[in-house]
BAFI-3210 file (N, C-alpha, C; in Angstrom, 3 decimals, decimal comma, padded with zeros to 6 digits):
// residues 256
n [1|2|3|4|5|6|7|8|9|10|11|12|13|14|15|16|17|18|19|20|21|22|23|24|25|26|27|28|29|30|31|32|33|34|35|36|37|38|39|40|41|42|43|44|45|46|47|48|49|50|51|52|53|54|55|56|57|58|59|60|61|62|63|64|65|66|67|68|69|70|71|72|73|74|75|76|77|78|79|80|81|82|83|84|85|86|87|88|89|90|91|92|93|94|95|96|97|98|99|100|101|102|103|104|105|106|107|108|109|110|111|112|113|114|115|116|117|118|119|120|121|122|123|124|125|126|127|128|129|130|131|132|133|134|135|136|137|138|139|140|141|142|143|144|145|146|147|148|149|150|151|152|153|154|155|156|157|158|159|160|161|162|163|164|165|166|167|168|169|170|171|172|173|174|175|176|177|178|179|180|181|182|183|184|185|186|187|188|189|190|191|192|193|194|195|196|197|198|199|200|201|202|203|204|205|206|207|208|209|210|211|212|213|214|215|216|217|218|219|220|221|222|223|224|225|226|227|228|229|230|231|232|233|234|235|236|237|238|239|240|241|242|243|244|245|246|247|248|249|250|251|252|253|254|255|256]
n.u [214,573|214,849|213,583|214,271|213,005|213,484|212,132|212,968|212,027|213,335|215,066|213,904|213,973|214,034|214,991|216,007|216,942|219,189|218,998|218,594|216,064|213,516|212,140|212,158|212,443|213,563|214,492|215,693|217,555|218,846|220,546|218,712|216,358|214,064|214,271|212,678|212,988|212,064|212,018|211,204|211,008|210,486|210,146|210,096|210,903|210,793|209,304|209,374|210,381|209,313|206,330|202,775|200,087|196,930|194,078|192,077|189,560|190,489|193,456|194,718|197,720|200,191|202,404|204,279|206,749|205,446|202,756|202,838|203,668|201,702|199,711|200,851|201,644|201,303|199,441|198,905|200,800|199,911|202,006|200,939|202,152|201,591|200,971|199,380|198,943|199,502|197,413|196,741|197,032|194,986|192,854|193,045|192,758|189,944|189,274|191,116|190,366|187,503|188,532|190,319|188,028|186,085|187,368|187,734|185,307|182,415|180,558|180,570|182,336|182,233|183,912|187,412|189,802|193,181|194,400|196,773|196,568|198,843|199,568|202,273|203,141|204,050|203,642|204,200|204,061|202,531|200,096|198,884|199,029|197,465|195,195|194,674|194,304|191,995|190,665|191,114|190,037|189,444|190,322|192,495|196,344|199,193|202,464|203,841|203,867|206,316|208,334|211,057|211,475|209,816|210,288|212,329|212,088|210,631|212,543|213,823|212,514|212,160|210,334|209,451|207,402|204,266|200,560|201,928|201,765|203,056|203,264|203,500|204,616|204,085|206,684|207,691|208,754|208,683|205,878|204,186|206,055|204,467|201,113|199,129|197,658|196,745|194,813|193,207|192,341|191,616|190,674|188,778|189,605|192,121|193,694|192,988|194,981|197,395|196,933|197,440|199,623|201,748|201,194|199,430|198,560|195,453|193,304|191,460|189,885|187,088|185,768|183,115|182,283|180,192|179,364|177,377|174,756|172,315|173,300|174,757|176,587|176,987|178,194|175,474|174,076|172,321|170,566|169,252|167,898|166,560|164,549|163,524|162,206|160,166|158,684|157,778|156,070|153,712|153,091|151,591|149,812|148,353|147,583|146,116|143,716|142,554|141,679|139,669|138,120|136,808|136,000|133,722|132,260|131,126|132,294|133,475|134,976|135,849|134,261|132,650]
n.v [124,052|121,174|118,829|116,525|114,486|112,055|109,548|107,560|104,178|103,271|105,544|108,223|110,336|113,248|114,399|117,248|117,534|118,655|116,837|115,004|114,353|111,135|108,703|106,582|102,894|101,397|098,564|097,267|095,095|095,456|094,592|092,993|094,417|095,935|098,032|100,695|102,521|105,486|107,471|110,613|112,488|115,370|117,406|120,259|122,643|123,267|125,300|127,685|130,595|131,811|133,131|132,202|132,253|132,566|131,574|133,586|136,116|138,327|137,542|136,570|136,618|133,341|134,141|133,995|132,038|130,377|130,245|129,130|126,471|125,545|125,612|123,388|121,130|117,496|117,337|116,016|117,567|118,864|119,805|121,645|122,115|124,523|126,121|128,538|129,391|126,835|124,228|121,657|122,008|123,095|122,429|119,456|121,661|121,771|119,073|118,888|120,669|119,312|117,362|118,298|120,011|117,446|116,193|118,148|120,125|121,272|119,936|117,504|115,835|115,257|115,913|118,122|116,826|116,156|117,478|119,789|121,968|123,352|125,450|125,849|128,261|128,414|130,101|132,893|135,493|137,718|138,323|136,495|134,465|135,232|134,968|132,557|131,454|132,005|129,462|127,576|125,830|128,351|127,520|127,171|127,595|129,951|130,475|133,824|135,826|137,051|135,682|133,902|131,661|129,317|128,569|127,527|125,167|123,939|122,940|121,042|119,206|118,167|118,557|117,959|118,130|119,990|119,807|118,759|116,945|116,794|115,224|115,160|113,663|114,636|115,195|115,901|114,167|112,397|111,185|110,489|111,277|112,210|112,809|113,397|111,234|109,459|110,760|111,424|109,096|107,496|109,728|111,406|108,653|107,546|109,326|108,399|106,214|107,382|108,846|106,281|105,725|107,827|107,577|109,010|110,863|110,202|112,849|114,490|114,051|112,752|110,631|110,238|106,839|106,121|107,798|108,877|110,786|110,891|111,015|113,088|114,929|117,475|120,292|121,179|120,333|118,392|120,343|120,728|118,847|118,649|120,713|119,806|117,796|118,736|120,482|118,239|116,966|119,078|118,934|116,303|116,697|118,788|116,986|115,322|116,995|117,438|115,486|114,722|116,604|115,812|113,622|114,755|115,914|113,242|111,887|112,298|110,884|108,711|106,631|107,503]
n.w [076,875|078,214|080,778|082,834|085,102|088,003|089,677|092,667|093,980|096,256|097,040|098,627|097,077|094,956|091,613|089,041|085,678|083,287|079,728|076,883|075,164|075,977|077,699|080,640|081,757|084,452|085,969|089,494|091,072|094,466|097,022|097,998|097,830|095,737|092,974|091,518|088,814|087,460|084,813|083,466|080,651|079,563|076,553|076,198|074,105|071,833|071,018|072,613|073,634|071,416|069,463|069,207|067,451|067,635|065,705|065,477|065,578|067,326|067,062|069,451|071,394|072,319|073,704|076,100|078,141|079,966|078,846|076,448|077,125|078,549|076,636|075,057|076,487|077,496|075,091|071,842|068,907|066,053|062,780|060,499|057,302|054,879|051,740|050,532|047,856|046,597|044,927|045,548|048,324|048,853|048,135|050,311|052,939|053,227|054,483|056,891|058,585|058,714|059,891|062,292|063,522|063,902|066,275|068,097|068,699|070,345|069,569|068,388|070,180|073,579|075,180|074,254|071,854|073,353|071,457|069,326|066,753|064,489|062,094|059,990|058,040|054,557|052,613|050,227|050,565|053,072|052,969|051,343|053,269|055,285|053,489|053,378|055,721|056,505|055,679|057,571|060,830|063,785|065,921|065,530|065,865|064,462|063,103|063,031|059,842|059,557|061,014|061,081|061,616|060,315|058,481|059,086|060,581|058,567|057,340|059,549|060,088|057,352|055,195|052,417|050,441|049,861|050,616|054,084|056,707|059,634|062,525|065,845|069,184|072,758|073,956|071,540|069,781|066,703|065,465|063,395|059,949|057,771|057,936|055,963|053,902|055,782|057,527|055,273|054,744|057,127|058,543|061,975|063,188|062,954|065,041|067,193|066,989|067,187|069,565|071,223|070,538|071,145|073,800|075,592|078,770|079,209|079,996|079,433|077,168|075,480|073,391|071,496|070,414|069,279|067,783|065,139|063,077|064,687|066,974|068,377|070,645|072,497|075,140|075,774|075,695|078,166|078,632|076,401|076,424|078,616|078,224|075,667|077,135|078,702|076,780|075,407|077,478|078,072|075,192|075,362|077,019|075,968|073,901|075,703|076,733|074,185|072,985|075,693|074,845|072,070|072,785|074,550|072,434|071,556|069,587|066,149|064,608|061,373|061,935|063,759]
ca.u [214,475|214,361|213,403|214,145|212,137|213,505|211,623|213,601|211,237|214,312|215,346|212,391|214,059|213,518|216,306|216,066|218,724|218,988|218,931|217,615|214,058|213,229|211,288|212,723|212,175|214,247|214,260|217,228|217,829|220,038|220,619|217,376|214,926|213,478|214,586|211,962|213,550|211,195|212,661|210,198|211,376|209,592|210,913|209,264|211,865|210,517|208,622|209,931|210,814|208,116|205,244|202,032|199,053|195,362|193,356|190,619|188,854|191,289|194,745|195,254|199,157|200,556|204,055|204,927|206,779|204,094|201,351|203,001|203,906|200,177|199,083|201,427|202,288|200,466|198,953|199,727|201,007|200,280|202,406|200,531|202,912|201,164|200,653|197,860|199,121|199,152|196,006|196,729|196,976|193,550|192,115|193,264|192,349|188,588|189,206|191,754|189,679|186,705|189,091|190,105|186,382|185,142|188,039|187,567|184,272|181,467|178,926|180,856|182,809|181,725|185,277|188,250|190,908|194,428|195,485|197,147|196,993|199,581|199,861|203,236|203,140|204,827|203,645|205,705|203,384|201,633|198,174|198,584|199,149|195,890|193,713|194,784|194,130|190,616|190,207|191,575|190,019|189,606|191,007|194,432|197,378|200,084|203,368|203,737|204,737|207,528|208,833|211,911|211,285|208,459|211,491|213,706|211,159|210,267|214,193|214,405|211,283|212,489|209,321|209,940|206,442|203,185|200,854|202,740|201,385|203,993|202,549|204,726|203,998|204,171|208,010|208,049|209,341|208,151|204,735|204,239|206,509|203,314|199,649|198,141|196,977|196,412|193,801|192,048|191,634|190,768|189,616|189,099|189,786|193,356|193,662|192,961|196,228|198,568|196,830|197,870|201,113|201,966|201,176|199,024|198,138|193,797|192,874|190,168|189,248|186,128|184,949|181,647|182,248|179,108|179,080|176,433|174,274|171,034|173,633|175,633|176,414|177,483|177,773|174,188|172,857|171,358|169,932|167,848|167,203|165,489|163,948|162,425|161,285|159,396|157,946|157,048|154,932|153,070|152,862|150,813|148,761|147,196|146,692|145,003|142,599|142,002|140,578|138,576|137,209|136,432|134,624|132,348|131,150|130,675|133,568|133,811|135,926|134,628|133,376|131,738]
ca.v [123,389|120,241|118,487|115,303|113,806|110,855|108,785|106,255|103,666|103,401|106,761|108,982|111,794|113,580|115,327|117,654|117,984|118,994|115,530|114,675|113,372|109,790|108,015|105,204|102,548|100,235|097,689|096,766|094,480|095,790|094,149|092,616|095,585|096,500|099,387|100,917|104,083|106,046|108,625|110,984|113,784|116,575|118,311|121,735|123,772|123,676|126,830|128,557|132,082|131,909|133,600|131,586|133,346|131,814|131,979|134,146|137,551|138,995|137,301|136,686|135,700|132,971|134,929|133,530|130,652|129,992|130,090|127,877|125,099|124,961|125,324|122,224|119,765|116,513|117,267|115,622|118,436|118,127|120,761|121,606|122,873|124,184|127,362|128,895|129,091|125,462|124,020|120,559|122,497|124,149|120,924|119,190|122,139|121,327|117,910|118,671|121,287|118,928|116,290|118,714|119,828|116,650|115,704|119,451|120,944|120,709|119,493|116,102|115,352|115,560|116,647|118,435|116,035|116,725|117,799|120,724|122,177|124,897|126,024|126,793|128,900|128,493|131,271|134,116|136,866|138,093|138,257|135,205|133,393|135,523|134,385|130,794|131,011|131,776|128,631|126,991|126,571|129,351|127,159|126,405|127,942|129,501|131,354|135,061|135,396|137,577|134,894|132,851|129,907|128,684|127,756|126,797|123,871|122,720|121,971|120,641|118,344|117,596|118,599|118,251|118,744|120,063|119,143|118,274|117,143|116,320|114,800|114,976|113,067|115,873|114,908|116,499|113,300|112,563|110,194|110,710|112,277|113,036|112,176|113,510|110,143|108,972|111,677|111,394|107,656|107,135|111,051|111,441|107,554|107,864|110,115|107,226|105,357|108,665|108,728|105,513|106,139|108,751|107,238|110,153|110,542|110,775|113,493|115,088|113,601|111,405|110,472|109,256|106,113|105,461|108,721|109,210|111,938|110,885|110,894|114,162|115,459|119,219|120,613|122,059|118,623|118,435|121,807|120,630|117,362|119,316|121,667|118,398|116,463|119,925|120,187|116,617|116,894|120,306|118,502|115,571|117,619|118,996|116,006|114,517|118,146|117,434|113,938|114,683|117,502|115,086|112,300|115,024|115,924|112,364|111,543|112,916|110,409|107,958|105,509|107,922]
ca.w [077,682|078,847|082,114|083,076|086,671|087,845|091,213|093,068|095,104|097,471|097,849|098,658|096,543|093,332|091,077|087,538|085,123|081,944|079,099|075,635|075,509|076,650|078,448|080,563|082,760|084,999|087,526|089,748|092,524|095,090|098,808|098,285|097,901|094,435|093,056|090,380|088,772|086,317|084,353|082,332|080,440|078,944|076,193|075,771|073,722|070,188|070,726|073,749|072,972|070,006|069,572|068,226|067,216|067,804|064,539|065,565|065,084|068,095|066,919|070,730|070,945|073,047|074,095|077,431|078,462|081,207|077,975|075,335|077,755|079,012|075,730|074,216|077,467|076,901|073,385|070,486|068,307|064,557|062,287|058,855|056,416|053,594|051,135|049,696|046,390|046,537|044,801|046,521|049,878|049,166|048,336|051,359|054,478|054,096|055,107|057,425|059,172|059,308|060,687|063,481|064,019|065,196|067,514|069,180|068,501|071,504|068,979|067,784|070,915|074,814|075,455|072,945|072,136|073,409|069,799|068,825|064,545|064,553|060,371|059,476|056,759|053,292|051,832|049,945|051,474|054,619|052,242|051,085|054,656|056,175|052,895|053,878|057,404|056,844|055,392|058,766|061,541|064,003|067,159|065,363|065,778|063,356|063,578|062,517|058,917|059,597|061,737|060,041|062,349|059,740|057,320|059,948|060,535|057,005|057,221|060,758|059,768|056,209|054,635|050,992|049,487|050,641|051,961|054,855|058,036|060,972|064,103|067,385|070,211|073,855|073,781|070,233|068,896|065,280|065,252|061,590|059,233|057,341|057,715|054,683|053,367|057,335|057,758|054,221|054,295|058,129|059,407|063,232|064,173|063,538|066,445|068,474|067,025|067,490|070,931|071,764|070,039|072,452|075,552|076,672|079,796|078,919|081,055|078,944|076,210|075,692|071,972|071,479|070,108|068,653|066,520|064,321|062,898|065,945|068,339|068,260|071,986|072,932|076,331|075,711|075,105|079,305|078,447|075,483|076,764|079,716|077,041|075,030|077,737|079,012|075,545|075,407|078,456|077,348|074,371|075,825|077,769|074,937|073,276|075,918|076,432|072,829|073,337|075,991|074,117|071,319|073,218|074,964|071,646|070,379|068,879|065,023|063,431|060,350|062,645|065,202]
c.u [214,128|214,577|213,423|213,950|212,888|213,166|212,264|212,564|212,097|214,851|213,886|213,232|213,803|214,662|215,715|217,286|218,138|219,320|218,446|216,452|213,975|212,533|211,426|212,686|212,650|213,923|215,408|216,844|218,722|219,865|219,177|216,185|215,054|213,472|213,583|212,461|213,145|211,548|211,728|210,747|210,271|210,028|209,894|209,634|211,537|210,046|208,628|210,577|210,077|207,067|204,044|200,982|197,782|194,708|191,754|190,337|190,100|192,523|195,139|196,646|199,271|202,032|204,512|205,488|205,655|203,068|201,338|203,317|202,385|199,223|199,388|201,602|200,902|199,357|199,880|199,788|201,198|200,687|201,810|201,641|202,377|201,282|199,278|197,717|199,431|198,028|195,958|196,048|195,585|191,992|191,710|192,577|190,767|188,478|190,191|191,178|188,194|187,586|189,107|188,896|185,910|186,020|188,157|186,719|183,248|180,393|179,177|181,189|182,331|182,921|186,311|189,254|192,012|195,230|195,742|197,085|197,281|199,673|201,165|203,514|204,209|204,809|204,339|204,920|202,258|199,694|198,078|198,230|197,475|194,774|193,533|194,086|192,801|189,856|190,488|190,373|190,031|190,406|192,336|195,743|198,292|201,074|203,232|204,690|206,089|208,705|209,958|211,907|210,300|209,771|212,581|213,077|210,766|211,864|214,372|213,690|211,040|211,714|209,905|208,846|205,030|201,806|201,412|202,369|202,035|203,283|203,116|204,095|204,251|205,788|208,272|208,906|208,392|206,941|204,517|204,866|205,454|202,222|199,007|197,204|196,511|194,630|192,601|191,381|190,802|189,969|189,605|189,465|191,046|194,003|193,720|194,537|197,122|197,714|197,498|199,426|201,897|202,226|200,703|198,384|195,907|193,201|192,100|189,406|188,261|185,538|184,005|181,567|181,069|177,757|177,909|175,311|172,784|171,966|174,707|175,122|176,806|177,415|176,490|173,226|171,978|170,576|168,428|167,676|166,083|164,405|162,735|161,994|159,925|158,003|157,067|155,810|153,803|152,332|151,456|149,862|147,816|147,150|145,464|143,639|141,584|140,635|139,474|137,658|136,249|135,291|133,409|131,804|130,653|131,428|133,548|134,376|134,632|133,794|132,434|130,400]
c.v [122,054|119,596|117,203|114,770|112,362|110,619|107,766|105,775|103,732|104,851|107,779|110,673|112,053|114,668|115,721|117,607|118,074|117,606|115,807|113,910|112,081|109,385|106,508|104,232|101,612|100,012|096,807|096,023|094,750|095,984|093,975|093,435|095,841|097,446|099,977|102,366|104,713|107,419|109,004|112,327|114,414|117,448|119,369|123,213|124,220|124,977|127,508|129,413|132,215|132,387|132,633|132,151|132,624|132,123|132,809|135,173|138,230|138,830|137,035|135,898|134,554|133,204|134,871|132,267|129,526|129,253|129,241|126,637|124,641|124,881|123,716|120,924|119,211|116,524|116,715|116,852|118,042|119,693|120,736|122,625|122,912|125,533|127,903|129,286|128,290|124,705|122,766|121,075|122,958|123,008|120,162|119,928|121,955|119,734|117,942|119,450|120,717|117,582|117,100|119,069|118,874|116,232|117,042|120,007|120,319|119,856|117,818|115,525|116,665|116,445|117,023|117,438|116,571|116,803|119,215|121,091|123,503|124,435|126,934|127,188|128,947|129,543|132,265|135,450|136,973|137,699|136,858|134,379|134,198|135,318|133,098|130,717|131,044|130,456|127,457|126,877|127,525|128,562|126,887|127,498|128,477|130,440|132,943|135,074|136,194|136,608|133,628|131,493|128,894|127,957|126,906|125,053|123,037|121,793|120,815|118,833|117,501|117,322|119,033|118,519|119,099|120,054|118,375|117,746|116,438|116,327|114,330|114,653|114,609|115,885|115,802|115,542|112,921|111,049|109,964|111,552|113,039|112,098|112,312|112,091|109,812|109,580|111,276|110,214|107,086|108,076|110,868|110,344|107,417|108,565|109,241|106,261|106,751|108,663|107,671|105,075|106,595|108,423|108,092|109,600|111,215|111,285|114,143|115,111|112,447|111,211|109,702|108,383|105,578|106,870|108,358|110,350|112,043|111,282|112,044|114,749|116,936|119,128|121,154|120,889|118,141|119,205|121,350|119,226|117,939|119,893|120,480|118,005|118,108|120,247|119,350|116,472|117,936|119,538|117,362|115,721|118,114|118,459|115,145|115,405|117,460|116,203|113,921|115,536|116,850|114,247|113,366|115,359|114,614|111,740|112,591|112,624|109,447|107,160|106,177|108,008]
c.w [078,092|080,599|082,076|084,761|086,881|089,682|091,496|094,248|096,215|098,213|097,589|097,997|095,014|092,638|089,580|087,217|083,679|080,590|077,847|076,087|075,559|077,673|079,356|081,793|082,901|085,842|087,680|090,960|093,318|096,802|099,159|097,969|095,942|094,404|091,943|090,268|087,031|085,568|082,933|082,113|079,426|077,807|075,270|074,996|072,752|069,844|071,754|072,982|071,668|070,216|068,346|068,328|067,213|066,196|064,545|065,420|065,719|067,817|068,165|070,515|072,405|072,920|075,569|077,480|079,048|079,825|076,894|076,127|078,378|078,050|075,170|075,340|077,060|075,901|072,284|069,333|066,516|063,203|061,278|058,060|055,309|053,125|050,342|048,409|045,616|046,095|045,219|047,891|049,943|049,219|049,620|052,789|054,063|055,509|056,152|058,839|059,502|060,497|062,683|064,378|064,696|066,267|068,882|069,511|069,795|071,064|068,705|069,557|072,312|075,609|074,458|073,315|072,602|071,726|069,788|067,331|065,157|062,498|060,747|058,144|055,443|052,419|051,504|050,175|052,420|054,095|052,085|052,429|055,056|055,224|053,182|054,938|057,411|056,235|056,703|060,066|062,602|065,377|066,840|065,724|064,826|064,120|062,684|061,119|058,857|060,439|060,889|060,244|061,284|058,757|058,144|060,203|059,629|057,382|058,330|060,210|058,082|055,236|052,940|049,830|050,507|049,982|052,737|056,326|058,702|062,070|064,960|068,240|071,462|074,097|072,071|069,625|067,570|065,281|064,211|060,837|058,341|057,175|057,065|054,462|054,623|057,342|056,599|054,096|055,693|059,220|060,805|063,953|064,143|064,044|067,725|068,532|067,326|069,149|071,763|071,563|070,901|073,695|075,883|077,847|079,740|079,955|080,722|077,668|076,072|074,302|072,023|070,437|069,093|067,919|065,443|064,443|063,818|067,114|068,758|069,871|071,460|074,617|076,531|075,618|076,820|079,276|077,392|075,585|077,638|078,905|076,239|075,815|078,367|078,091|075,150|075,993|078,134|075,979|074,359|076,465|077,018|074,499|074,030|076,511|075,300|072,677|074,268|075,243|072,874|071,683|074,241|073,482|070,272|069,743|067,379|064,175|062,311|060,853|063,583|064,545]
res [m|t|l|k|i|r|w|s|a|r|q|d|t|q|e|t|e|s|d|e|s|e|i|v|e|t|h|e|e|s|g|g|v|n|e|c|r|l|s|v|v|v|k|v|d|l|f|l|g|k|v|l|v|k|n|n|r|d|r|d|e|l|d|t|e|r|e|v|i|l|r|l|q|n|r|i|l|v|l|f|f|a|s|g|a|c|e|r|c|q|d|f|a|p|t|l|k|d|f|f|k|k|l|t|d|e|f|y|v|e|r|s|a|q|l|v|l|l|y|v|s|l|d|s|s|e|e|q|q|e|k|f|l|k|e|l|p|k|r|c|l|f|l|p|f|e|d|p|y|r|q|e|l|a|v|m|f|e|v|k|d|v|p|s|v|v|v|l|r|p|d|c|s|i|l|s|p|n|a|v|a|e|i|c|s|l|g|p|d|c|f|h|n|w|q|e|g|a|e|l|i|d|s|n|f|m|m|n|e|e|f|d|e|g|k|m|r|s|v|t|d|p|f|r|r|i|k|y|k|v|e|g|k|k|k|k|k|k|g|k|i|a|e|e|e|e|e|d|d|g|g|g|g|a|w|g]
***
């Protein structure tokens, strides 16, 4: 399903129709009135009708059209083509896991990035796929082993070798045909390049630009600050009492 929406400043109307993916903006002048038409096309059919599984303990499934759309809309989609039997894939998996974690884990960012990681297994057996999934983030998605769409995606995106990371805009057009080298060299910084290239509506992402070991943040940070503030006051109070007792005893230091 492809949805095309047109808004017209001259005609207060809204139309929908099926069409190919595109974003077009034109400006015309008609009868002395400036007309601005903005056509926005949201292509959501790549995974409609498919079951996407969460890589968590319960293996929760996104099996309705609404669930899939809500999970993928206005997000950059990263398709990770790999196999557990591939040594290079095994070597790359920790790098990809760290990359995804630093963009989506509340320990590193205040809000999760508009990013979805989907493992497209090219494993030869379900056991091999399950074993390799243990090396991937718990928040990533994957296609069931029995779904032949895995191989169809590999053909669709012309995957010649693994590991391969295909980065897609929300309309499913390609941002990067293989971002393995980019992720290895730039780490989480390459997401900012993708974000600009995809022209995302930045509604839920806020990266800590001055990230370092001493400035890690999470949603529990305010509570920790209150805790440390209270503990700090207690320590100061104890220190003041100790000093007063020491003065009452006439000192006690080397110069007393």
